[in-house]
C-alpha positions as CSV (number, residue, x, y, z in Angstrom):
1,M,102.4,166.2,100.1
2,P,102.5,164.3,96.8
3,N,100.3,161.4,96.1
4,Q,102.1,158.1,95.9
5,I,101.1,155.1,93.9
6,D,103.1,151.9,94.6
7,V,103.7,149.5,91.7
8,V,105.0,146.3,93.1
9,L,106.1,143.1,91.3
10,S,106.2,140.2,93.7
11,K,105.9,136.4,93.4
12,K,102.1,136.9,93.4
13,G,102.3,139.2,90.3
14,L,101.9,142.9,89.6
15,N,100.0,145.1,92.1
16,V,99.2,148.8,92.0
17,S,98.1,150.4,95.3
18,P,95.9,152.3,95.5
19,G,93.9,150.8,92.5
20,E,91.8,153.9,92.5
21,A,94.0,157.0,93.2
22,K,92.8,160.5,93.6
23,A,94.7,163.7,93.0
24,K,94.1,167.4,92.6
25,V,95.0,169.2,89.3
26,G,98.6,170.4,89.6
27,E,99.4,168.2,92.6
28,L,102.4,165.8,92.1
29,I,101.7,162.1,91.7
30,T,104.6,159.7,92.2
31,W,104.5,156.2,90.8
32,R,107.1,154.3,92.9
33,F,108.4,151.1,91.5
34,I,109.3,148.1,93.6
35,L,110.7,144.7,92.6
36,E,110.4,142.0,95.2
37,V,111.6,139.4,92.8
38,E,114.6,139.2,90.5
39,F,113.5,140.8,87.2
40,F,116.4,142.9,86.0
41,P,116.9,144.7,83.7
42,A,113.3,145.9,84.0
43,R,111.2,148.6,82.3
44,F,108.2,149.9,84.0
45,T,105.5,151.5,81.8
46,I,102.6,153.8,82.7
47,Y,100.3,154.6,79.8
48,F,97.0,156.3,79.2
49,P,95.3,154.8,76.1
50,Y,91.9,156.6,76.4
51,G,92.9,160.2,77.2
52,T,95.4,161.6,79.7
53,P,95.6,164.3,82.3
54,F,99.3,164.7,81.5
55,P,101.2,166.2,78.5
56,W,102.2,162.6,77.7
57,H,100.3,159.3,77.0
58,I,103.1,157.0,77.9
59,S,106.1,157.1,80.3
60,H,108.9,154.6,81.1
61,M,111.3,154.1,83.9
62,A,114.2,151.6,83.4
63,A,116.0,149.8,86.2
64,T,119.1,147.8,85.2
65,T,120.2,147.0,88.8
66,P,118.5,147.1,92.2
67,D,120.4,150.3,92.9
68,D,118.4,152.1,90.2
69,L,115.3,151.5,92.2
70,R,116.9,152.5,95.5
71,K,118.1,155.7,94.0
72,G,114.6,156.8,93.2
73,G,112.8,154.5,90.8
74,A,109.8,156.6,90.1
75,I,107.8,158.6,87.6
76,V,106.6,161.9,89.0
77,A,104.1,164.2,87.3
78,P,101.3,166.7,88.0
79,P,98.0,166.0,86.3
80,M,96.7,169.0,84.3
81,S,93.1,168.1,83.5
82,P,90.3,166.9,85.8
83,G,88.5,163.7,85.0
84,K,88.3,159.9,85.5
85,Y,91.2,158.1,83.7
86,K,91.8,154.4,83.3
87,Y,95.5,153.8,82.7
88,G,97.8,150.8,82.2
89,V,100.8,149.6,84.2
90,K,103.2,146.9,82.9
91,V,106.7,145.6,83.6
92,N,108.9,144.1,80.9
93,R,112.5,142.8,80.9
94,L,114.6,145.1,78.8
95,D,116.8,142.3,77.4
96,T,114.2,139.7,76.5
97,G,110.9,141.7,76.3
98,E,109.4,139.1,78.7
99,G,106.5,140.8,80.6
100,V,104.1,140.3,83.4
101,E,100.4,140.9,83.3
102,D,99.2,144.3,82.3
103,I,96.8,145.9,84.9
104,D,94.4,148.8,84.5
105,P,93.9,151.0,87.6
106,Y,92.0,154.3,87.8
107,L,93.2,157.9,88.4
108,Y,90.6,160.5,89.5
109,V,91.7,164.1,89.0
110,Y,89.7,166.8,90.6
111,E,89.9,170.6,90.7
């Protein structure tokens, strides 16, 4: 069963749950994106500024309509390297660049 991390933008702001996720090397992780407020077109960004367990340091998912999220608004990837990783999550509007706060949760990858 893949690990799921929910990224939710609500009236209260941006929230990532769990804030400290754990996954085994090679086990799929799914960042699922949820907008509870009108913020379209949106771009969700996951980035690893200080080392990454993935073959990428940054990944984006765009949603121009609510249907884009209902059809599977997610980034899915298996971590390849064990360790403790601090990463960033942010949401910006594609048309204006307006963004919400950038939060920094943790991902623990074990063998």
